[in-house]
Structure formats: structure tokens, C-alpha cells
DRENDRENZA-977236 format. One record per residue (C-alpha): x, y, z; residue number from 1. Coordinates in steps of 0.001 Angstrom, whole numbers, plus 500000, padded with zeros to 6 digits. Layout:
N
REC      x      y      z num
REC      X      Y      Z NUM
...
END
This chain:
342
REC      x      y      z num
REC 210105 343377 715977   1
REC 212038 341303 718488   2
REC 213029 342912 721778   3
REC 215898 340921 723315   4
REC 216651 341332 727027   5
REC 219935 339979 728407   6
REC 219272 338846 731973   7
REC 221135 337567 735038   8
REC 219938 337298 738643   9
REC 218039 340573 739003  10
REC 214384 339650 738424  11
REC 213248 342797 740249  12
REC 214883 344855 737489  13
REC 213786 342439 734762  14
REC 210206 342902 735964  15
REC 210677 346682 735760  16
REC 212159 346408 732263  17
REC 209329 344269 730861  18
REC 206671 346375 732545  19
REC 208148 349513 730974  20
REC 207983 347906 727533  21
REC 204276 347257 727873  22
REC 203784 350769 729180  23
REC 205758 352710 726570  24
REC 206404 350579 723469  25
REC 203765 350553 720747  26
REC 203541 348453 717578  27
REC 204018 344757 716939  28
REC 206800 343129 718917  29
REC 207924 339964 720696  30
REC 209847 339949 723972  31
REC 212565 337350 724436  32
REC 214554 337093 727676  33
REC 218084 335691 727251  34
REC 218917 334402 730710  35
REC 222276 333240 732028  36
REC 221467 331741 735436  37
REC 218673 333548 737260  38
REC 217334 330998 739817  39
REC 214390 329031 738458  40
REC 211833 330190 740997  41
REC 212368 333803 739932  42
REC 212122 333008 736225  43
REC 208946 331036 736888  44
REC 207426 334089 738550  45
REC 208415 336293 735593  46
REC 206936 333791 733149  47
REC 203711 333570 735136  48
REC 203385 337352 735281  49
REC 204189 337752 731563  50
REC 203036 334468 729934  51
REC 203424 335813 726401  52
REC 207200 336364 726638  53
REC 209809 333764 725702  54
REC 212648 332865 728073  55
REC 215738 331227 726587  56
REC 218468 329886 728860  57
REC 222176 329931 728048  58
REC 224289 326806 727766  59
REC 225888 327827 731076  60
REC 222556 328343 732827  61
REC 222805 325378 735237  62
REC 226415 326233 736099  63
REC 225570 329886 736756  64
REC 222462 329030 738808  65
REC 224636 326749 740941  66
REC 227265 329496 741277  67
REC 224634 331821 742762  68
REC 223667 329146 745291  69
REC 227315 328498 746207  70
REC 227923 332200 746625  71
REC 225072 332516 749108  72
REC 225986 329450 751166  73
REC 229772 329254 750836  74
REC 230811 332751 749808  75
REC 232365 331443 746588  76
REC 232682 334291 744110  77
REC 230552 334285 740955  78
REC 232567 334496 737746  79
REC 230948 337475 736085  80
REC 233404 337400 733194  81
REC 231968 334205 731679  82
REC 229636 335829 729169  83
REC 226914 334020 727134  84
REC 227817 335604 723796  85
REC 226830 332387 722034  86
REC 223259 332726 723309  87
REC 223110 336398 722331  88
REC 224513 335789 718858  89
REC 222149 332910 718141  90
REC 219187 334967 719346  91
REC 220160 337834 717033  92
REC 220604 335484 714071  93
REC 217042 334269 714662  94
REC 215672 337757 715326  95
REC 213719 340107 713090  96
REC 215744 342114 710504  97
REC 215619 345109 712875  98
REC 215495 344499 716618  99
REC 216069 346071 720022 100
REC 218658 344597 722371 101
REC 218919 345702 725985 102
REC 219545 344367 729490 103
REC 217423 343592 732523 104
REC 218459 346748 734404 105
REC 217372 349095 731605 106
REC 213854 350436 731166 107
REC 211833 352629 728821 108
REC 210839 356102 729974 109
REC 209087 357520 726905 110
REC 206755 356275 724204 111
REC 208167 354794 720989 112
REC 206499 352948 718120 113
REC 208646 350132 716776 114
REC 206679 349847 713534 115
REC 207261 353461 712532 116
REC 210901 353411 713682 117
REC 211603 350284 711635 118
REC 210097 351921 708532 119
REC 212326 354958 708996 120
REC 215426 352826 709581 121
REC 214700 350849 706421 122
REC 213987 353921 704308 123
REC 216988 355916 705569 124
REC 219370 352927 705668 125
REC 220089 353323 709405 126
REC 222115 350485 710942 127
REC 221932 351683 714554 128
REC 219293 353880 716143 129
REC 220257 354856 719674 130
REC 217268 354949 722027 131
REC 219347 356260 724931 132
REC 222917 357396 725634 133
REC 223015 358063 729395 134
REC 223027 361800 728796 135
REC 226563 361561 727401 136
REC 226665 364006 724499 137
REC 230466 363940 724189 138
REC 230325 360891 721910 139
REC 228684 362914 719147 140
REC 231099 365850 719460 141
REC 232741 366433 716103 142
REC 229974 364574 714261 143
REC 227763 366097 711583 144
REC 224088 366004 712523 145
REC 221302 365586 709985 146
REC 217719 365933 711110 147
REC 215676 363106 709591 148
REC 212424 364165 711252 149
REC 211283 365677 714533 150
REC 212042 362428 716383 151
REC 215298 361198 714813 152
REC 218663 362780 714040 153
REC 221416 361101 712035 154
REC 224882 361379 713555 155
REC 227626 361131 710928 156
REC 231009 360551 712619 157
REC 234315 361971 711512 158
REC 236600 359121 712529 159
REC 239973 357879 711341 160
REC 239688 354630 709364 161
REC 242198 352488 707499 162
REC 242651 348896 706322 163
REC 242183 346193 708952 164
REC 245848 345639 709853 165
REC 246265 349346 710621 166
REC 243052 349595 712661 167
REC 244019 346406 714495 168
REC 247290 348062 715449 169
REC 245413 351224 716420 170
REC 242982 349540 718829 171
REC 245278 346818 720209 172
REC 248576 348737 719934 173
REC 250085 346038 717740 174
REC 253692 346822 716862 175
REC 253371 349817 719238 176
REC 251362 351616 716551 177
REC 249101 353519 718938 178
REC 252084 354378 721167 179
REC 253852 355891 718163 180
REC 250797 357970 717252 181
REC 250590 359097 720878 182
REC 254233 360207 720936 183
REC 253673 362142 717733 184
REC 250740 363917 719360 185
REC 248261 362531 716817 186
REC 246087 360747 719394 187
REC 245215 361050 723075 188
REC 243957 358636 725719 189
REC 240417 359681 724758 190
REC 240764 359058 721019 191
REC 239542 355449 721039 192
REC 236497 356324 723126 193
REC 235196 358482 720260 194
REC 234463 355274 718345 195
REC 231688 354463 720845 196
REC 229471 356659 718691 197
REC 229295 353547 716469 198
REC 227999 351223 719181 199
REC 225310 350855 721847 200
REC 225480 348024 724371 201
REC 222309 348773 726330 202
REC 219929 350910 724303 203
REC 220136 350176 720601 204
REC 217700 349353 717818 205
REC 219864 347543 715291 206
REC 219930 346337 711749 207
REC 220780 342674 712250 208
REC 223864 342528 710037 209
REC 225468 345450 711883 210
REC 225073 343950 715362 211
REC 226440 340608 714152 212
REC 229409 342397 712599 213
REC 230159 344285 715836 214
REC 230055 341087 717908 215
REC 232087 339018 715450 216
REC 234902 337057 717160 217
REC 233445 337731 720633 218
REC 234609 334299 721859 219
REC 232656 334309 725102 220
REC 233704 337720 726365 221
REC 232833 341377 726075 222
REC 235911 342770 724345 223
REC 235239 346456 723822 224
REC 238323 346977 721678 225
REC 237277 344142 719377 226
REC 233768 345570 719115 227
REC 235057 349026 718218 228
REC 237493 347534 715706 229
REC 234667 345623 714043 230
REC 232402 348682 714094 231
REC 235124 350866 712593 232
REC 235613 348449 709708 233
REC 231868 348437 709000 234
REC 231858 352230 709205 235
REC 234794 352401 706774 236
REC 232873 350241 704292 237
REC 229724 352378 704617 238
REC 231371 355746 705204 239
REC 229391 357472 702461 240
REC 226140 356627 704239 241
REC 225570 359728 706321 242
REC 222595 358091 708107 243
REC 224437 354941 709223 244
REC 224116 355971 712888 245
REC 221146 357876 714285 246
REC 219563 358684 717621 247
REC 216234 359777 718983 248
REC 215856 363478 719585 249
REC 215027 362689 723214 250
REC 216281 359668 725134 251
REC 213668 356974 725725 252
REC 215615 354617 728026 253
REC 217437 354717 731358 254
REC 219615 352334 733356 255
REC 220649 351937 736971 256
REC 223791 353043 738772 257
REC 222852 351568 742155 258
REC 223254 347870 741385 259
REC 225338 345432 739358 260
REC 224869 341827 738230 261
REC 227946 340572 740135 262
REC 230979 341835 742047 263
REC 233224 341113 739062 264
REC 233040 344491 737334 265
REC 232549 346944 740191 266
REC 234516 345873 743246 267
REC 235651 349043 744975 268
REC 236997 347685 748230 269
REC 233965 348462 750375 270
REC 232400 345921 752714 271
REC 229569 345463 750295 272
REC 228595 342297 748430 273
REC 226386 343083 745445 274
REC 225433 339401 745158 275
REC 224009 339497 748681 276
REC 222313 342793 747888 277
REC 220621 341253 744846 278
REC 219517 338227 746874 279
REC 217893 340396 749531 280
REC 215929 342409 746965 281
REC 215180 339324 744840 282
REC 213569 337566 747788 283
REC 211475 340582 748742 284
REC 210345 340891 745122 285
REC 209557 337162 744966 286
REC 207376 337527 748061 287
REC 205537 340504 746523 288
REC 207034 342845 749115 289
REC 209089 344904 746639 290
REC 207466 347173 744064 291
REC 209380 346924 740749 292
REC 207987 350303 739671 293
REC 208753 352311 742810 294
REC 209857 355838 741842 295
REC 209363 355030 738131 296
REC 210486 356293 735634 297
REC 213473 357253 737774 298
REC 215541 354554 739461 299
REC 214533 353108 742819 300
REC 214867 355719 745533 301
REC 217687 355503 748039 302
REC 215176 355547 750879 303
REC 213292 352578 749420 304
REC 216379 350405 748895 305
REC 217807 351325 752300 306
REC 214622 350202 754044 307
REC 215090 346632 752802 308
REC 218792 346530 753619 309
REC 218173 347893 757098 310
REC 215502 345259 757703 311
REC 217791 342465 756478 312
REC 220606 343453 758853 313
REC 223148 341535 756781 314
REC 226728 342617 757405 315
REC 227603 341942 753761 316
REC 225033 344428 752488 317
REC 224397 347269 754912 318
REC 222733 350417 753649 319
REC 225704 352563 754693 320
REC 228223 350494 752698 321
REC 225816 350217 749766 322
REC 225519 354019 749583 323
REC 229305 354397 749455 324
REC 229552 351678 746798 325
REC 226775 353236 744697 326
REC 228386 356678 744854 327
REC 231670 355202 743594 328
REC 229774 353432 740820 329
REC 228084 356683 739829 330
REC 231352 358624 739918 331
REC 232924 356174 737485 332
REC 230273 356964 734873 333
REC 229912 360627 735816 334
REC 233595 361064 734941 335
REC 232835 359669 731472 336
REC 230218 362359 730885 337
REC 227115 360336 731790 338
REC 224154 361710 733731 339
REC 223703 359413 736712 340
REC 221726 361409 739258 341
REC 218274 361646 737655 342
END
């Protein structure tokens, strides 16, 4: 089975992610890192530490690597919205029939066996097996649960579906369709979020055709509405399959809420530059002064991160501003029902 890791400029987390795979994942698998601009010296260190993995660079790699350098020396902002969907899609097309796709700041916390999970997915006709869901159980509210075995439960959604032109109007409010449903009291602001039960960005084991269908028409960006529209159409076609979506009984993956790849997605107005933060930790990691498994399997401890920021004494990434930024980041996901404090 292929394990695909989307990566950008956080080798200290990438190291943690790969290390967790070797610690917790059993069976036959290949690890492929899909990188979008992590500076070469860091990737070289990763490759040297894990010589058996494959690293594939995006078509924008050189541009993104240069953007990181310009950010550090000139303060020019990194465009975090330029997404390498072409690289991801090509990698999935070339991947095994069932595969895991994750990101560099996600890591395994419990043992899984990819061989046995693939056999179950094939036998039960599962298109998506969720390996983690950030503790957010609200997505499966209203679903029918079928226990496949002691480790896996199928989650059969009860979602509104219709022909494409209607669902297109529903998700994108074409012809004010969603607004009309809202005025009639048939939907709420939370209705669309229920369709996330059909998708997993960070922690999914997928049947190839399903992932490719979800990411159809991505066009170089992460368009969540488009993904949910595509997923809903696939679900409509396979609605009689009550095991289309499944999840582990216990989560086997975690992610971070104390860092981000760039400032693009989580700029809260604090005097904190996440790009500078990443550079400080990257350099310490590159010099073997930062332990990628500190506090594992939980996230890095606040005390540990603060020690490096305090030593750096960089006004763009002080520990006090980082703590305020991280708390805001956590609150954003806590409000969505995620568990962020473990």
C-alpha cells in the first residue's frame, strides 16, 4: 500500500510523521513524500535518515523554495493558496488501488496493519476508511452505524442528494437555491458541514477511484464546496452501499494545532509570523538540536517549543505571541467540535 504524505516546509513534523509510520504501521507499504518547496537541505536530511522513502517535488517546487528564502530575507509573504493539486492527483493515479493520504503535520498514535485493512475494505466495498477524525463525533450524528468487526464501524449517512444541477445549486447557492431553502427553514448554516462525513483531508485510507472523484476539477486549489459536491454525487450513485464510509473504532492519528504551513490560512492579527516560527524550529531540527518525537504521541509540549523561541529572541516569533496565536488556532477547531487539547 502507498502512504502519500503532502509536505511543505516543516521537516521537523515530517520527520515525526515518518517516524510514527515505522513505529505503528504494520504490513507492506511504500512511503512517498509529495513536497511543494521544502528547502533542499532539509529534504536531503530526511532522505538520508529514511533512504527507502521516495520524495517527489511539485512543478512549483523551485518557485516555492525561493518564496521561503524571500520571506526570510525580505519579508515577502508566501502564497499559501497556490496548491499542488496536480502533484497530488498524479501521485494518486499512480498509487496502489487502496492508499493512505495524509500531511506532514499528522502522525500515527496506534498500531494498524495496512494489509488486513485493505482486505476488509475490498471485501466490504469500503471507499473511505477514516483513521482519525480529531475527536469530532458530530459528523456522524444522524448516521446509521454498522459494526463490521471489533476494529471497524461502517457509517451510513442520511444526506439529501439530487441530480447534479440541484446539488450544484445547493453547495454554491446557484440561482439562490440554498438561500431559498434557508428561508423555508429546510436548511441551516450547519447543513453543508454534515457532508464532511463523506471526506477526510488528513487521515483517510481511500479506494483510489473515490479520492480521484472527490478531487475532480480541483484546478490548483482546495475548494471544499467542490469536494463535497463531488463526494455527494458519488454517494448518491452508491447510496445503497451501507459500508461506503467507515471508521476505526478508535482513532489512530493526530494532528497539530500549534503550527501552520504558512500565514495564509491562519492570520489572526497577532505579532506572530508562522513562517519565522517554522524556520527557527527547522534550523534547530536540522542541527540535531530538536527532538521530533518530544512528548510523543501527543503534540510537542508548550514548554519545549517556548524554549526554542525564547532562545531565538526573534520579535516576529516570540513565545508569548505564539501562545496567543496557538490558542486562537485551537479555538477555531474547538468550536467545530474537535478535540485540540490532548
